[in-house]
C-alpha positions, 0 to 999 in steps of 0.5 A: 572880845565884843561883837556889835552890829552897827544899826541906825541906833548905834551911829554914835560910837560914844554909846558903845564906849561909855562903859568900857574902854577898848584897846582896839576897834576892828571894823568889818568881820572879813577873814583878815579882820577876824584873824587880827582881832582873834590874835589881839584878843588872845594876847590880852587886848580888849577888842571891839569888833564892829560890823554893819551886817547882821552876819559874820564874814564880810565878803567871805560870808556864806549866806542863806537864801533869805539873806541873799535876797535881802542883800541884793533885792531889799528887805520888803516882805511883800516882794519876797517869793513865797518861801523862795520856791522851797518845799514847805511841809505842813502837817495837816492833821495837826495844824488845823483850826483851834476851834475843833473838828466840827467847826473846822469841817463846817466852816465856809470855804472858798473853792476856786472855779474853772472860768472857761466853761459853765459848771454843770450840776449832776443831773445835767451831766447825766442828761448830757451824756444820754443825749450825746452823739456817741452814746446815741450812735452806740444805742442805735448800733446795738439795737440794730445788731442785737435785734432789741428795740431802741427804747430797750437799749436806751433803758439799759443806758439809763441804768448804766449811767445811774449805776456809775454816777457819783452823788457828791454832796458837800453836807456828807463830805463835811460830816465825813470830814469830822469822822475821818479826822478822828480816824486819821488821828488813830491811824497816823501820827502826822499827814505831811503835805507840800504846801507850796505845791498845793498853792500852785494847784489852786492857781491851776484850777482857774485856767484848765481842767485838772486831772489828779494822778496819785500813786496807789499803795493803799486804800487810804490813798484816795481818802488822803487826797480828798482830805488834803483838798478839803483842808486847802479849800480845793475842789474835791475830786471825783474819783474813778473807783472799782465796782467792788466798792459799790457792793459794800454796804454803807461804804458804797453809798458813802463813797458815792456821796463823797465823789466816787463814780464806779467803773467795771474793771474791764469793759473794752468789749462792751460798746455801750458801757464804753460810750457812756463811761467815756462821755461821762468822764469827758463831760466832767472835763468840759465842765471843769467843776471838780478835778477827776482822779484816777490811779494810772497804775490801775490797782494797788501795788502790793510790792511797793514798786510802781506798776506799769501804767494802764492806758485806758483812762488816759486815752479817754481823758486825752481824747477830749483835748485832741478833739478840741473839747477843752483848750488844755488839760493839766495833769497833776502826778501825786506821790504818796509815801507811807512810813507804814502801810496799813495793808502790810501784813495783807500784802505779804500774805497775798504775794506769798500765796498767790495774786492775779494779773497783768496788762500791757501798754500800747500806742501813743498813750503808753509813753505819756503814762510812763512819763507821769509815773516817772514824775510821781517817782521823782516827786516822792518824799522818801523815808529813811526807813525804806533804805534801812529795810533793805539792809535789815532784810539782807541780814536775815536772822543776823542782828544789825548794829544801829550805828552800822545801819545809820552809816550804811543808809547815809552812804546809800543816800549819798550815792543816790543823791549823785543821780537825784540831787533834789531827793527829799527825805522825811528827816535825818536818818538816825531819829527817823529810824528810831521812830520807825523801829517803834512803828514796825515793832511787830516786824522787828526786834530792837534792843536798848541800843537800837540794834535790830533784827527781823522778829521771829526769823530763823534759818531753819527752813524745813519747818513749814510754819517757820518758813511761811513766817520767814517768807511773810517777813521778807516780803513785808520788808521787800515792800518798803525796800521797793519804795526806793527801787527807782533810786537804786535799781539802775545802780544795782543792775550795773554792779550785778552785771560787773560782778558776773566777771572778774573784770569788765570793760565799758564797751559795745558788748557791755552796753549790749548786755546791759540793754538785754538785762534792762529789757528782761526786767522792764516790767520790774522797774519802770525807770529802765531804758527798754529801747535801743537808744542806749547806744546813742550819746545821751543814754550812753553817757548816763550809764558811764556817769552811773559807773563813775558814781559807783567808783566814787562811793567805793562800790566799784574799782576802775583799773588802769586798763579801763576795766571795772571790778566790784570792790571786795568788802563793800557794804554798798556793793553787797546791798546793790547785788542783793537788791537785784538778786531775787529777780535774777533767781526767779527769772532763771528758775522760771525759764528752767521750769517752763523748759522742763515742763514744756509738754505738760504746760501746753495751752495753759493760761497765765494764771495757771502758769504762774500758780503752778510755778508759784507752788514750785517756788515754795518748794525751792524756798526750803533751800538755804541759798534761795532769797525768800523775797523772790517767793512773790507772785508779783515778780512771777507775773512780771517775769511772765509778761517779760517772757511774752514780750521776748517771745518765750511764751506765745499766744495759742489762742485766747488767753492760753500760752505755749513755750517757744523753746528756741526763744527760751534757749536764746534767753538761757544762753544769754543768762548762762554766762551770768552764773560762775561759781563765785557769783552770788546769783546762782543760775547753774540749775539751767544747765541741768535742764538743757 
């Protein structure tokens, strides 16, 4: 059988039949025509199958988006929407000018400009800050209250503005761009950017000031954002950087020349610094020359999860809009995902041995900041390795068959896509995992069949060095597992809640208990609903939808009496329970520890409480049923914040806290029913303390 598409060149059928004689000519390639021509061809007939379209199927055809557009809107190339709104991934490390790194970095660039206001040079920004009403009022107030002369305070203000200001120089940026390209080629195999989003950002610059809000997982984050802006000829951001960098020899001045302006980590009690810094940031917003970049999480996330946002910078930026300083401000959440984080080993060591600290949300800016973090999460491009890391971690010293791992990851991704249909992966699971095993060969051991296990992991926890190695490996894998926490944590909490009892009905009591669990873990997972709206129709329907997804994918079973139970031997259910188990364990142990040591810990600071409990965790980790990833100061700090919010810990004055035994026992009484003997999360130790 021969298939020919009829074009303008083939209107004369003699052209088609000169060389061959056909028994049958079939017009069209719809379902009936294809069946008939196939049967005739099978019976020995010579069949010529003709169609005027460039695809099979006729009215039954499945067309891609380009074919649909050409069929219904014509084929004029200049009328097509750019890439039809689909994501366009571009490797900016590979797809550069063929002229070479130096020529690429020093080639002319057409930077878009904000047309509403006149751009201000750096010198004028400093002068405008010092002459502003807010700064001068702060100078007068401090001079009057401290007894210092106004000139003396003015000199201090000039020193502060000089200390914090950036000195963005395109000459330095271009030179650093050459060096950075060579460094990136040594560190990364590719840097993939959603090109369609960069085009939208370019248009935005012409209409309003822009604020970049990247996720913060590595020190590489701000370099990557600036590098991407330089690649696409976007104005380079001026970046709010911690004062720690300023003291670093050479690095401090280099970053300053590349757009970093320095700020103290805490200055809410310093009126002069607050006035100068606020005016400096707002002056940049009014100028609109360069976007401002800051990390809404405040610090790097060592655990891989998104942290609760900090509201100080958001308050400064938003107040300029509310004061009518600019007609609009465009916030751009930026998601940065790593297949392997450079600080992987450092983070594991810090979390296993101790790390500070935590802040709180307040007021109007908290919901805005939370929304931006959720936007970052929803736009994140996820690597299949992040799903696989959890399965490998939960296997412990056991080897995981590659085929089983791929199947499990695809099943979990399928479940997640029921809630996140626009989930974007870096590629197909199988080839991505094979590459990831090579990238993480210091952490994993894989054989020729790509069956994999944690390198150097052993069940013997009595040996101190072996235990520490197990903890570090577990926390490293947990970091990557946390990169999909916003995708699986709600499912995990529901499965854990249902697995607590043999059969669970979806009713008011179920929702009430679920809300309490969400409140308990509110600082662990920023996507959890922490208000009482769960009893309203929309959130209530959302919970029921998640339960239906879990039934559909075989993690839960729905019975005739409308009760749910966890399906036995379900790989998905086991993964979800083990995902959430470390949090149940640590929170329960922390409560028991606080109650058992109430009299000994009166008046301790948060750091002292967490440090003391963390030492206790290392002792607990010797027991075989304790999940090693819970030996993390990140979870301990979040638990401490949660206990403050729930009234378990009370301020005694300053930063000191005491245990509220009644509130602690109320939380314990809620957790105690969650500890039957057959439940994998054991909390029975609480009974011995109460």
